[in-house]
KOLTIDO-937760 format. One line per 2 residues: number of its first residue (from 1); their letters; for each residue z, x, y of C-alpha. Coordinates in Angstrom, 1 decimal, padded with zeros to 4 digits. Layout:
BEGIN
NUM) A) Z:X:Y ~ ...
This chain:
BEGIN
1) MK) -202.0:-065.1:-163.2 ~ -202.7:-065.7:-167.0
3) RY) -204.8:-062.5:-167.2 ~ -202.2:-060.6:-165.3
5) LL) -199.4:-061.8:-167.7 ~ -201.6:-061.0:-170.7
7) FL) -202.1:-057.5:-169.5 ~ -198.4:-057.0:-169.1
9) VS) -197.5:-058.4:-172.5 ~ -200.2:-056.3:-174.1
11) GL) -198.7:-053.2:-172.5 ~ -195.3:-054.2:-173.8
13) FF) -196.6:-054.6:-177.4 ~ -198.4:-051.2:-177.1
15) FI) -195.1:-049.7:-175.9 ~ -193.1:-051.1:-178.8
17) AK) -195.8:-050.2:-181.4 ~ -195.7:-046.5:-180.3
19) GQ) -192.0:-046.5:-180.9 ~ -191.5:-043.7:-178.3
21) NT) -189.9:-043.9:-174.9 ~ -189.3:-041.6:-171.9
23) ET) -188.0:-041.3:-168.4 ~ -185.2:-043.8:-168.1
25) GN) -185.2:-046.4:-165.4 ~ -181.5:-045.8:-164.9
27) KT) -182.0:-042.0:-164.9 ~ -178.8:-040.8:-163.3
29) TR) -178.2:-037.3:-164.7 ~ -180.1:-034.1:-164.1
31) LD) -178.5:-030.8:-164.7 ~ -180.6:-029.1:-162.0
33) EV) -180.2:-031.9:-159.4 ~ -178.8:-030.7:-156.1
35) VI) -176.2:-033.0:-154.6 ~ -174.5:-033.0:-151.2
37) TA) -172.1:-036.0:-151.1 ~ -168.4:-034.8:-150.8
39) QY) -169.4:-031.2:-151.4 ~ -168.7:-028.0:-149.5
41) AP) -172.4:-027.3:-149.5 ~ -175.5:-028.4:-151.4
43) VS) -174.8:-027.6:-155.1 ~ -176.2:-028.5:-158.5
45) EQ) -174.9:-031.6:-160.1 ~ -173.6:-029.5:-163.0
47) NA) -171.5:-027.3:-160.7 ~ -170.2:-030.1:-158.5
49) IH) -166.5:-030.8:-159.0 ~ -167.0:-034.5:-158.2
51) KV) -168.9:-036.5:-160.7 ~ -172.0:-037.6:-158.8
53) KV) -174.4:-040.1:-160.2 ~ -178.0:-039.5:-159.0
55) ID) -180.8:-042.1:-158.9 ~ -183.9:-040.0:-158.1
57) RK) -187.2:-040.9:-156.3 ~ -189.1:-041.1:-159.6
59) TI) -186.8:-043.9:-160.8 ~ -187.1:-045.8:-157.5
61) LR) -190.9:-045.6:-157.7 ~ -191.1:-046.7:-161.3
63) KA) -188.9:-049.7:-160.7 ~ -190.8:-050.6:-157.5
65) AN) -187.5:-051.2:-155.8 ~ -187.8:-052.3:-152.2
67) NL) -184.1:-052.2:-151.2 ~ -180.7:-051.0:-152.4
69) RE) -179.9:-054.3:-154.2 ~ -183.0:-054.1:-156.4
71) IL) -182.3:-050.5:-157.6 ~ -178.7:-051.1:-158.4
73) EQ) -179.1:-054.4:-160.3 ~ -179.2:-052.7:-163.8
75) EL) -176.8:-049.8:-163.1 ~ -173.8:-049.6:-165.5
77) NI) -170.3:-050.3:-164.1 ~ -171.9:-051.8:-161.0
79) DL) -171.6:-055.6:-160.3 ~ -173.6:-057.3:-157.5
81) EQ) -172.8:-060.6:-155.8 ~ -175.2:-062.7:-153.7
83) SS) -174.3:-065.0:-150.8 ~ -177.0:-067.0:-149.1
85) VF) -175.9:-066.0:-145.6 ~ -173.9:-062.8:-146.0
87) GS) -176.4:-061.2:-148.5 ~ -175.9:-058.9:-151.4
89) SI) -172.6:-057.0:-152.0 ~ -171.5:-054.4:-154.5
91) EL) -168.6:-053.8:-156.8 ~ -167.7:-050.3:-158.2
93) QG) -165.0:-049.9:-160.8 ~ -163.9:-053.5:-160.0
95) IS) -163.5:-052.7:-156.3 ~ -165.7:-054.4:-153.7
97) KE) -166.5:-055.3:-150.1 ~ -164.8:-053.2:-147.4
99) NI) -163.8:-050.6:-149.9 ~ -167.3:-049.3:-150.7
101) KI) -168.8:-047.1:-148.1 ~ -172.5:-046.9:-147.7
103) LV) -174.1:-043.9:-145.9 ~ -177.6:-043.0:-144.9
105) DG) -177.9:-039.2:-144.7 ~ -174.1:-039.0:-144.3
107) IP) -174.0:-041.6:-141.5 ~ -172.2:-044.8:-142.2
109) VI) -174.0:-048.2:-142.2 ~ -172.0:-050.6:-140.0
111) GR) -172.1:-054.4:-139.6 ~ -170.0:-056.1:-142.2
113) LD) -170.0:-059.8:-142.7 ~ -167.1:-061.2:-144.7
115) GV) -166.5:-057.5:-145.6 ~ -170.1:-057.1:-146.9
117) ID) -172.9:-054.7:-146.0 ~ -176.0:-056.6:-147.1
119) LS) -177.7:-054.3:-149.7 ~ -181.0:-056.1:-149.3
121) QI) -181.2:-054.9:-145.7 ~ -181.3:-051.2:-146.8
123) DL) -184.9:-050.2:-147.3 ~ -185.9:-047.6:-149.9
125) SN) -189.5:-046.9:-148.9 ~ -188.6:-043.4:-147.6
127) VQ) -185.7:-042.5:-149.8 ~ -185.6:-039.2:-151.8
129) RI) -182.6:-040.0:-153.9 ~ -179.3:-042.0:-154.0
131) EI) -176.0:-040.3:-154.7 ~ -173.0:-042.4:-156.0
133) IE) -169.4:-041.3:-156.4 ~ -167.2:-043.8:-158.2
135) GP) -163.6:-043.8:-157.0 ~ -162.1:-042.8:-153.6
137) AS) -163.6:-040.2:-151.3 ~ -161.3:-040.9:-148.4
139) VF) -160.5:-037.2:-147.8 ~ -164.1:-036.5:-146.8
141) YG) -165.2:-039.9:-145.5 ~ -162.1:-041.7:-144.2
143) TD) -161.7:-045.4:-144.2 ~ -163.8:-047.8:-146.4
145) AM) -164.2:-045.2:-149.1 ~ -161.4:-046.3:-151.6
147) GG) -163.8:-047.7:-154.1 ~ -166.6:-045.2:-153.8
149) II) -169.5:-043.8:-151.9 ~ -173.2:-044.6:-151.9
151) NI) -175.1:-042.0:-150.0 ~ -178.8:-042.6:-149.4
153) IT) -180.8:-039.4:-148.9 ~ -184.0:-040.0:-147.0
155) DK) -187.2:-037.9:-147.5 ~ -187.4:-035.3:-144.7
157) SQ) -190.0:-033.0:-146.2 ~ -193.2:-032.2:-144.2
159) NK) -195.2:-029.3:-145.8 ~ -198.6:-029.9:-144.3
161) PV) -199.9:-030.0:-140.7 ~ -200.7:-033.7:-141.1
163) AG) -199.7:-035.9:-144.1 ~ -198.9:-039.6:-144.7
165) KL) -198.8:-042.4:-147.1 ~ -199.4:-046.2:-147.2
167) SL) -197.5:-048.5:-149.6 ~ -198.4:-052.1:-150.4
169) YY) -196.2:-054.4:-152.6 ~ -196.6:-058.0:-153.7
171) ES) -194.3:-060.1:-155.9 ~ -195.1:-063.6:-157.3
173) VN) -192.0:-065.2:-155.6 ~ -194.0:-065.0:-152.3
175) AA) -192.6:-061.6:-151.3 ~ -194.6:-058.8:-149.8
177) NI) -193.8:-055.4:-148.4 ~ -195.9:-052.9:-146.4
179) NG) -194.8:-049.5:-145.4 ~ -196.5:-046.6:-143.7
181) KI) -195.5:-043.0:-142.9 ~ -197.2:-040.1:-141.1
183) GF) -195.9:-036.7:-140.4 ~ -197.0:-033.7:-138.4
185) KK) -195.9:-030.0:-138.6 ~ -196.6:-027.1:-136.3
187) DK) -194.8:-023.8:-136.7 ~ -191.1:-024.6:-137.0
189) NS) -191.4:-028.1:-135.6 ~ -191.9:-031.4:-137.6
191) LI) -192.3:-035.0:-136.5 ~ -192.2:-037.8:-139.1
193) ID) -192.7:-041.5:-138.2 ~ -192.4:-044.3:-140.7
195) GG) -192.0:-048.1:-140.6 ~ -192.7:-051.3:-142.4
197) NY) -192.3:-055.0:-142.9 ~ -190.8:-057.0:-145.8
199) YF) -191.4:-060.7:-146.0 ~ -189.8:-063.2:-148.5
201) GG) -190.8:-066.8:-148.3 ~ -187.5:-068.2:-149.6
203) LD) -186.7:-069.8:-153.0 ~ -184.6:-072.6:-154.4
205) TQ) -183.2:-072.3:-157.9 ~ -181.1:-075.5:-157.9
207) GN) -183.8:-078.2:-157.5 ~ -183.3:-078.8:-153.8
209) AR) -186.3:-077.5:-151.9 ~ -184.8:-078.6:-148.5
211) SQ) -181.8:-076.3:-148.9 ~ -182.9:-073.0:-150.3
213) NW) -180.2:-070.8:-151.8 ~ -182.5:-067.7:-151.4
215) EK) -183.3:-068.0:-147.7 ~ -186.6:-067.1:-146.1
217) KN) -186.4:-063.7:-144.4 ~ -188.5:-061.3:-142.4
219) QS) -187.4:-057.7:-142.0 ~ -188.9:-054.9:-139.9
221) HA) -187.9:-051.3:-139.7 ~ -189.0:-048.1:-138.0
223) NL) -187.8:-044.5:-138.1 ~ -188.5:-041.4:-136.1
225) LY) -187.4:-037.9:-137.3 ~ -187.8:-034.7:-135.4
227) KR) -186.9:-031.4:-137.1 ~ -186.7:-027.8:-135.8
229) DF) -186.0:-024.8:-138.0 ~ -183.9:-021.9:-136.7
231) RK) -183.9:-019.3:-139.4 ~ -181.3:-020.6:-141.8
233) LE) -180.3:-023.6:-139.6 ~ -182.1:-026.9:-139.3
235) LR) -181.8:-029.3:-136.3 ~ -182.6:-032.9:-136.8
237) YK) -182.8:-035.9:-134.5 ~ -183.3:-039.3:-136.0
239) SS) -183.8:-042.7:-134.4 ~ -183.8:-045.9:-136.5
241) FF) -184.5:-049.6:-135.8 ~ -184.0:-052.6:-138.1
243) HE) -184.5:-056.3:-137.4 ~ -184.1:-059.3:-139.7
245) KL) -184.6:-063.0:-139.2 ~ -183.1:-065.2:-141.9
247) QD) -183.8:-068.9:-141.9 ~ -181.2:-071.2:-143.4
249) LG) -182.3:-074.8:-144.1 ~ -179.3:-077.0:-143.6
251) ER) -178.2:-080.3:-145.2 ~ -178.5:-083.7:-143.7
253) EG) -176.0:-084.8:-141.1 ~ -176.8:-088.4:-140.3
255) NT) -180.4:-088.6:-139.1 ~ -180.8:-084.9:-138.6
257) FK) -180.7:-081.6:-140.5 ~ -178.8:-078.6:-139.2
259) DK) -181.0:-075.5:-139.6 ~ -179.9:-072.1:-138.6
261) DY) -181.8:-068.9:-137.8 ~ -179.7:-065.7:-138.3
263) YT) -180.7:-062.5:-136.5 ~ -179.5:-059.0:-137.4
265) QR) -180.4:-055.9:-135.4 ~ -179.4:-052.3:-135.9
267) IN) -180.3:-049.4:-133.6 ~ -179.1:-046.0:-134.8
269) NS) -179.4:-042.5:-133.2 ~ -178.1:-039.3:-134.7
271) LS) -178.3:-035.6:-134.2 ~ -177.5:-033.1:-137.0
273) LQ) -177.3:-029.4:-137.4 ~ -176.9:-027.8:-140.8
275) GN) -177.5:-024.6:-142.7 ~ -176.0:-021.3:-143.6
277) VW) -174.0:-019.3:-141.1 ~ -172.2:-016.0:-141.4
279) GK) -173.6:-015.3:-144.8 ~ -172.2:-017.7:-147.5
281) QF) -170.8:-020.4:-145.1 ~ -172.5:-023.7:-144.8
283) LL) -172.2:-025.7:-141.5 ~ -172.8:-029.4:-141.2
285) VN) -172.5:-031.2:-137.8 ~ -173.4:-034.8:-137.2
287) AA) -173.2:-036.8:-134.0 ~ -174.3:-040.4:-134.0
289) FL) -174.3:-043.6:-132.0 ~ -174.8:-046.8:-133.9
291) DY) -175.3:-050.3:-132.5 ~ -175.2:-053.5:-134.6
293) QR) -175.8:-057.1:-133.4 ~ -175.9:-060.4:-135.2
295) FH) -176.2:-064.0:-133.8 ~ -177.7:-067.3:-134.9
297) NT) -179.4:-070.3:-133.3 ~ -178.7:-073.8:-134.7
299) FD) -181.4:-076.4:-134.5 ~ -181.1:-080.2:-134.8
301) VD) -184.1:-081.3:-136.9 ~ -185.0:-085.0:-136.9
303) SA) -185.2:-086.1:-140.6 ~ -188.2:-088.3:-139.9
305) SL) -190.4:-086.4:-137.5 ~ -189.0:-082.9:-138.4
307) ES) -189.0:-082.1:-134.7 ~ -186.3:-079.6:-133.8
309) QL) -184.2:-078.9:-130.7 ~ -181.9:-076.0:-130.0
311) DP) -178.2:-077.0:-130.3 ~ -176.7:-076.9:-126.8
313) VD) -173.4:-075.4:-128.1 ~ -174.1:-073.3:-131.2
315) HG) -176.7:-070.7:-130.1 ~ -177.0:-067.0:-129.7
317) SA) -175.4:-066.5:-126.4 ~ -172.3:-068.2:-127.6
319) NR) -171.9:-066.7:-131.1 ~ -173.3:-063.2:-130.7
321) VR) -171.2:-060.4:-132.2 ~ -171.7:-056.7:-131.5
323) FQ) -170.3:-053.6:-133.1 ~ -170.8:-050.1:-132.0
325) LG) -169.7:-046.8:-133.5 ~ -169.7:-043.4:-131.8
327) KF) -169.2:-040.6:-134.4 ~ -168.8:-036.9:-134.4
329) RA) -168.3:-035.0:-137.7 ~ -168.3:-031.2:-138.3
331) QL) -167.6:-029.4:-141.5 ~ -167.7:-025.7:-142.4
333) GQ) -167.5:-024.7:-146.0 ~ -168.2:-022.0:-148.5
335) SN) -169.5:-022.7:-152.0 ~ -170.2:-019.5:-153.8
337) KD) -170.2:-020.0:-157.6 ~ -169.3:-016.3:-158.0
339) AK) -166.3:-016.4:-155.6 ~ -162.8:-017.1:-156.9
341) LN) -161.9:-019.0:-153.7 ~ -164.1:-021.5:-151.8
343) YA) -163.1:-023.8:-149.0 ~ -164.1:-026.6:-146.6
345) AG) -162.6:-027.8:-143.4 ~ -163.7:-030.3:-140.8
347) ID) -163.0:-032.8:-138.1 ~ -164.1:-036.5:-137.9
349) LN) -163.9:-038.3:-134.6 ~ -164.8:-042.0:-134.3
351) YE) -164.9:-044.6:-131.5 ~ -165.4:-048.2:-132.7
353) ST) -165.9:-051.2:-130.4 ~ -166.7:-054.8:-130.8
355) EG) -167.4:-057.6:-128.3 ~ -168.3:-061.3:-128.5
357) AR) -166.9:-064.8:-127.9 ~ -165.0:-064.7:-131.2
359) IL) -163.1:-061.5:-130.4 ~ -159.7:-061.5:-128.7
361) EG) -160.2:-061.0:-124.9 ~ -163.9:-060.6:-125.5
363) KQ) -163.9:-056.9:-126.3 ~ -161.7:-054.5:-128.4
365) AI) -161.9:-050.9:-129.5 ~ -160.3:-048.4:-131.9
367) QT) -160.2:-044.6:-131.7 ~ -159.7:-042.5:-134.8
369) YA) -159.2:-038.7:-134.9 ~ -159.1:-036.9:-138.3
371) GF) -158.9:-033.4:-139.7 ~ -159.6:-032.6:-143.3
373) GS) -159.5:-029.5:-145.5 ~ -159.9:-028.5:-149.1
375) IN) -159.8:-025.3:-151.2 ~ -161.4:-024.7:-154.5
377) YK) -159.7:-022.0:-156.7 ~ -161.0:-020.7:-160.0
379) LT) -157.9:-020.2:-162.1 ~ -160.2:-018.8:-164.8
381) KR) -163.9:-018.4:-165.3 ~ -164.0:-021.9:-166.8
383) LE) -161.2:-023.7:-165.0 ~ -161.1:-024.6:-161.3
385) IQ) -158.8:-026.7:-159.2 ~ -159.5:-028.3:-155.9
387) PA) -156.7:-029.9:-153.8 ~ -157.7:-031.6:-150.5
389) VR) -155.9:-033.5:-147.7 ~ -156.9:-035.6:-144.7
391) FT) -154.7:-036.3:-141.7 ~ -155.8:-039.3:-139.6
393) LN) -154.5:-040.5:-136.2 ~ -155.5:-044.0:-135.3
395) SV) -155.0:-045.8:-132.0 ~ -153.8:-049.0:-133.7
397) YG) -151.9:-048.0:-137.0 ~ -150.7:-044.5:-136.1
399) SL) -150.9:-041.5:-138.4 ~ -151.7:-041.3:-142.1
401) LS) -151.8:-038.5:-144.7 ~ -154.3:-038.8:-147.6
403) PA) -154.2:-036.2:-150.4 ~ -156.5:-035.7:-153.3
405) LN) -156.8:-033.4:-156.3 ~ -159.8:-032.5:-158.5
407) IK) -159.9:-030.4:-161.6 ~ -163.0:-029.2:-163.5
409) AD) -163.0:-027.4:-166.9 ~ -166.0:-025.9:-168.6
411) FG) -165.8:-025.6:-172.4 ~ -169.1:-024.1:-172.7
413) KN) -172.6:-024.2:-171.2 ~ -173.0:-027.9:-171.7
415) SQ) -169.5:-029.2:-172.0 ~ -167.4:-030.3:-169.0
417) LR) -164.2:-032.2:-168.2 ~ -163.5:-033.5:-164.7
419) FS) -160.2:-035.1:-163.6 ~ -159.5:-036.5:-160.1
421) YA) -156.6:-038.1:-158.3 ~ -156.9:-039.5:-154.8
423) RG) -154.6:-041.4:-152.4 ~ -157.3:-043.6:-150.8
425) FR) -156.9:-045.8:-147.7 ~ -158.7:-048.4:-145.7
427) AP) -157.8:-049.1:-142.1 ~ -157.9:-052.7:-140.9
429) SL) -161.3:-053.6:-139.4 ~ -161.8:-054.7:-135.9
431) KE) -162.4:-058.2:-137.1 ~ -159.2:-058.3:-139.1
433) LF) -157.2:-057.1:-136.1 ~ -158.8:-059.0:-133.3
435) LD) -160.7:-062.1:-134.6 ~ -160.2:-065.1:-132.3
437) FH) -162.3:-067.9:-133.9 ~ -161.8:-071.6:-133.2
439) IQ) -163.6:-074.3:-135.1 ~ -163.7:-077.9:-133.8
441) RG) -163.9:-080.6:-136.5 ~ -163.6:-084.0:-134.9
443) PV) -160.3:-084.2:-133.0 ~ -158.8:-081.2:-134.9
445) TY) -159.2:-077.5:-134.0 ~ -158.9:-074.9:-136.7
447) NI) -158.0:-071.4:-135.8 ~ -158.8:-068.2:-137.7
449) LG) -157.1:-065.2:-136.1 ~ -156.7:-061.5:-136.5
451) NK) -153.4:-059.7:-136.8 ~ -152.6:-056.6:-134.8
453) DL) -149.6:-055.8:-137.1 ~ -151.6:-055.3:-140.3
455) EV) -150.8:-052.3:-142.4 ~ -153.3:-049.9:-143.9
457) EK) -154.5:-050.6:-147.4 ~ -153.6:-047.7:-149.7
459) SH) -154.6:-046.8:-153.2 ~ -153.7:-044.5:-156.1
461) SF) -156.8:-043.7:-158.2 ~ -157.3:-041.7:-161.3
463) DL) -160.7:-040.7:-162.9 ~ -161.4:-038.8:-166.1
465) HY) -165.0:-037.8:-166.9 ~ -166.2:-035.8:-169.9
467) SQ) -169.8:-034.8:-170.8 ~ -171.1:-033.0:-173.8
469) AW) -174.8:-032.0:-174.3 ~ -176.6:-030.5:-177.2
471) EL) -180.0:-028.9:-177.1 ~ -182.1:-029.8:-180.1
473) AG) -185.3:-028.4:-181.6 ~ -188.5:-028.9:-179.7
475) KQ) -186.9:-029.2:-176.2 ~ -185.1:-032.3:-177.3
477) SI) -181.6:-032.9:-176.1 ~ -178.7:-035.5:-176.3
479) QI) -175.8:-036.0:-173.9 ~ -172.7:-038.1:-174.4
481) AP) -170.6:-038.8:-171.3 ~ -167.4:-041.0:-171.6
483) AL) -165.2:-041.8:-168.6 ~ -161.9:-043.6:-167.8
485) FY) -160.6:-044.9:-164.5 ~ -157.5:-046.6:-163.0
487) NS) -157.1:-047.9:-159.4 ~ -154.1:-049.6:-157.8
489) IE) -154.4:-050.9:-154.2 ~ -151.4:-052.1:-152.2
491) NL) -151.2:-054.0:-149.0 ~ -154.6:-055.6:-149.7
493) IT) -155.7:-057.5:-146.6 ~ -156.6:-061.2:-147.0
495) LS) -156.6:-064.5:-145.1 ~ -153.4:-066.6:-145.3
497) EM) -153.4:-070.2:-146.5 ~ -154.0:-072.8:-143.9
499) QN) -150.8:-073.8:-142.1 ~ -150.7:-076.0:-139.0
501) NE) -154.5:-075.7:-138.8 ~ -154.3:-071.9:-138.6
503) RH) -155.2:-069.0:-140.9 ~ -154.7:-065.4:-140.1
505) YI) -155.1:-062.0:-141.8 ~ -152.0:-060.7:-143.7
507) NI) -151.0:-058.0:-146.1 ~ -149.9:-059.6:-149.3
509) DR) -152.3:-059.1:-152.1 ~ -152.3:-056.4:-154.7
511) FK) -155.2:-055.4:-156.8 ~ -155.6:-053.1:-159.8
513) SV) -158.6:-052.2:-162.0 ~ -158.7:-050.2:-165.2
515) GG) -161.6:-049.4:-167.6 ~ -164.0:-047.0:-169.0
517) KI) -167.6:-046.4:-169.9 ~ -169.8:-044.2:-172.1
519) NV) -173.3:-043.1:-171.6 ~ -175.6:-041.7:-174.2
521) VF) -178.9:-040.0:-173.1 ~ -181.5:-038.8:-175.6
523) NS) -184.5:-036.9:-174.3 ~ -187.4:-035.7:-176.4
525) GK) -188.7:-033.4:-173.7 ~ -191.8:-034.5:-171.7
527) QW) -192.6:-037.7:-173.5 ~ -189.7:-040.1:-174.0
529) SV) -186.0:-040.6:-173.6 ~ -183.3:-043.3:-174.1
531) NS) -180.4:-043.9:-171.8 ~ -177.8:-046.3:-173.1
533) GF) -174.4:-047.2:-171.9 ~ -171.4:-049.5:-172.3
535) SL) -168.5:-050.2:-169.9 ~ -165.4:-052.3:-169.9
537) TG) -163.6:-053.2:-166.6 ~ -160.3:-055.0:-166.3
539) RY) -159.2:-056.6:-163.0 ~ -155.7:-057.7:-161.9
541) NK) -155.0:-059.7:-158.7 ~ -151.9:-060.8:-156.9
543) YS) -153.1:-063.6:-154.7 ~ -150.1:-064.4:-152.6
545) AE) -146.3:-063.9:-152.6 ~ -145.9:-066.7:-155.2
547) QQ) -149.2:-066.4:-157.2 ~ -150.7:-063.7:-159.3
549) GE) -152.8:-063.3:-162.3 ~ -150.5:-062.5:-165.2
551) TF) -152.6:-059.8:-166.8 ~ -155.8:-057.8:-166.6
553) LY) -158.9:-059.8:-167.2 ~ -161.7:-057.7:-168.8
555) SP) -165.5:-058.0:-168.7 ~ -168.0:-055.8:-170.5
557) DA) -171.4:-054.4:-169.4 ~ -174.1:-052.7:-171.3
559) SL) -177.4:-051.0:-170.3 ~ -180.4:-049.6:-172.0
561) AL) -183.4:-047.9:-170.5 ~ -186.5:-046.8:-172.5
563) GY) -189.6:-045.1:-171.3 ~ -192.7:-043.5:-172.5
565) TL) -195.1:-041.1:-170.7 ~ -198.8:-040.6:-171.6
567) EN) -199.2:-037.2:-170.0 ~ -202.9:-036.9:-170.4
569) AA) -203.5:-040.4:-169.0 ~ -200.8:-040.1:-166.3
571) ID) -199.3:-043.4:-167.4 ~ -195.6:-044.2:-167.6
573) LL) -194.1:-047.2:-169.4 ~ -190.6:-048.3:-168.5
575) LS) -188.3:-050.9:-170.0 ~ -184.9:-051.3:-168.4
577) YK) -182.2:-053.8:-169.5 ~ -178.7:-054.8:-168.6
579) YA) -176.2:-057.1:-170.2 ~ -173.5:-058.5:-167.9
581) GK) -170.8:-059.9:-170.1 ~ -168.5:-062.9:-169.5
583) RP) -166.3:-062.3:-166.4 ~ -163.0:-064.1:-166.3
585) GY) -161.2:-064.7:-163.0 ~ -159.1:-067.0:-160.9
587) FI) -159.5:-069.3:-157.9 ~ -156.9:-071.2:-155.9
589) DR) -157.3:-075.0:-156.1 ~ -157.2:-076.3:-152.5
591) QT) -155.5:-079.5:-153.3 ~ -152.8:-078.3:-155.8
593) QN) -152.7:-074.6:-154.5 ~ -152.5:-073.6:-158.2
595) LI) -154.4:-070.8:-159.8 ~ -157.2:-072.0:-162.0
597) ET) -158.7:-069.6:-164.6 ~ -162.5:-069.3:-164.5
599) VR) -165.2:-067.6:-166.5 ~ -168.6:-066.5:-165.2
601) KD) -171.0:-066.8:-168.1 ~ -172.8:-063.7:-169.4
603) YH) -176.5:-063.0:-168.8 ~ -179.3:-060.6:-169.7
605) DM) -181.6:-058.9:-167.2 ~ -184.7:-057.0:-168.4
607) DF) -187.6:-055.5:-166.5 ~ -190.9:-053.9:-167.6
609) SI) -193.4:-051.8:-165.7 ~ -196.5:-049.7:-166.1
611) SK) -197.2:-046.9:-163.7 ~ -200.4:-045.0:-163.3
613) TF) -201.5:-042.2:-160.9 ~ -205.0:-041.4:-159.9
615) FK) -206.8:-038.4:-158.2 ~ -204.0:-035.9:-158.9
617) GM) -201.3:-038.2:-157.6 ~ -203.0:-039.3:-154.3
619) IS) -203.0:-042.9:-155.5 ~ -200.3:-044.5:-157.7
621) TV) -200.0:-048.1:-158.9 ~ -197.1:-049.9:-160.6
623) IG) -197.4:-053.3:-162.1 ~ -194.7:-055.2:-164.0
625) VK) -192.5:-058.1:-164.6 ~ -188.9:-058.5:-163.4
627) NI) -186.2:-060.6:-165.0 ~ -188.1:-061.2:-168.2
629) FD) -185.5:-063.7:-169.4 ~ -185.9:-065.8:-166.3
631) VT) -182.2:-065.8:-165.2 ~ -181.4:-067.7:-162.0
633) DI) -177.9:-068.9:-161.2 ~ -175.0:-068.1:-163.5
635) ET) -172.7:-071.0:-164.2 ~ -169.0:-070.5:-163.6
637) VN) -166.6:-072.8:-165.4 ~ -162.9:-073.4:-165.3
639) QV) -160.6:-073.1:-168.4 ~ -161.2:-076.7:-169.4
641) GE) -164.9:-076.3:-169.3 ~ -165.8:-078.1:-166.1
643) AH) -168.4:-076.4:-163.9 ~ -167.2:-075.8:-160.4
645) AR) -169.5:-073.2:-159.0 ~ -172.8:-071.3:-159.5
647) DM) -173.0:-067.6:-159.0 ~ -176.3:-066.4:-157.5
649) QL) -177.6:-063.3:-159.3 ~ -181.3:-063.4:-159.8
651) WG) -184.2:-065.6:-158.6 ~ -186.0:-066.0:-161.9
653) RS) -188.9:-064.2:-163.6 ~ -191.4:-062.7:-161.2
655) YF) -194.5:-060.4:-161.4 ~ -195.2:-057.5:-159.1
657) IK) -197.8:-054.9:-158.1 ~ -197.3:-051.9:-155.9
659) TQ) -199.9:-049.4:-154.7 ~ -199.2:-046.2:-152.8
661) IR) -201.8:-044.0:-151.2 ~ -201.1:-040.5:-150.0
663) F) -203.2:-038.5:-147.6
């Protein structure tokens, strides 16, 4: 380990001594990058009317990111939270949980716990790029998209009769990842199979080895993709499987420990057809059936002998929850940059169901039928306007109209202004509508119940993005991109306070966020670049009918990514850094029911890696150090300086090595 650390430090000093840096670890802008999220058809990032942030495959490889949490940790204007049981969740523009929609190739990821899709369950081993839209995209994607969209685009390329790769990863926190992929191609048919296993041995950052706050987990995944080309159309069938076992070591209760094993399983099947029809029109059709299950087994562990027995009451057959989604979506659009008028129209049909002992009457379902349309009209050669609308009919809450407006102005070859307004929405989830959960504590029974009369959350959102680029001598360039945003969400759904041993979901809270950011990217050409950014986000909460934060509470973020490429040696150096500023907030004191102001302390997160390719790219290796400043939990204090909580962010400094072999 000492030799390994010495090598990493030596590489860092060499990097600083050279004083030159390249490909940014947070590389999110490429003028020639083709994007598809919320577009009429695949289009270059520069011509897209929505501002789309792209994290490309090169960045994912250089950072050796295993899952979505790891690649987003140092992104500007993104805040992550970690729960030991629910996993990692994301916040965009101050908006979080149910209001961020995560897609894989346009198909939603289902299975929220406490409103959270666990980012650490989304594997990146076969991902081509990640597209992010900050702000609502409800017109194109419906519910859960008020805060933004994260669309993960997998690698579907197969150019040789037989090709594959093997990837091996080890991290010094007792984490290992192995992934394999093999593909076959004959004539117009392709078959790609990939899969892998991620193991993490668990970690404690609070000095209590018996109760780990980063739980031991074992994840397995497998994917099968079949493709068939029909001239300008491509037919795809994909089947995916994911399984996770998470072990939670419990605290002592008398002479026993209460340990729990949590199991998560996803089985997804989808069929898609896409490509050009009738000349300039682009057709996209998706049909999918998704199945999600989660349950846990509780074990009574003798504190002396450590022998364990399955709890006779709290086990998988009694607490299993299952969600299923049947989805059909079709969109026809025209995106011709030379045409004065372009359009898109589509339908989106969904059938959602859930079943389990904690669901009212054991099983419930919702049907949603939606139609959406949008036109793009070029008022002049440099000014285009794009209104859009979605009409939704839901079997529980009725009908809803959701409009949006986008405007894009070009002031020259490298100068653009984008403005967007959207009326976003989020329908109540099945759990919020039909939860029927009863907890026995001694002689008292506590009830947590859904509410079939909940109203839809609605939002008004405004975004303004400007970018200006200059081409300098010797293929050098600099780009400055400031942005502003404002979001207001009404009818926010939350749990009521405990009354008569009962809590239920209600519409009461209001949330607002406001802020801005600026990115500055300098690129010297092939060798080095600098990507720096600063953001400021203000959050306002109304917690109940009687209680609300009196003003916006602001928190800053800053990021910096430096890289350097030794072309002749095929070596890349990457230093990426994020500063998460102090974050003020409130919590409700359970005894007094008063609002108490809190502050989450600031922290610094820095990574460094060295990448090297061999034999014309057939073998690549990345070594590095994550979390150089050894950040673990971030202390949260109330306004009089008394600690009341710790916020899990990172698990301390670690060292990693990753090798990938292509054949």
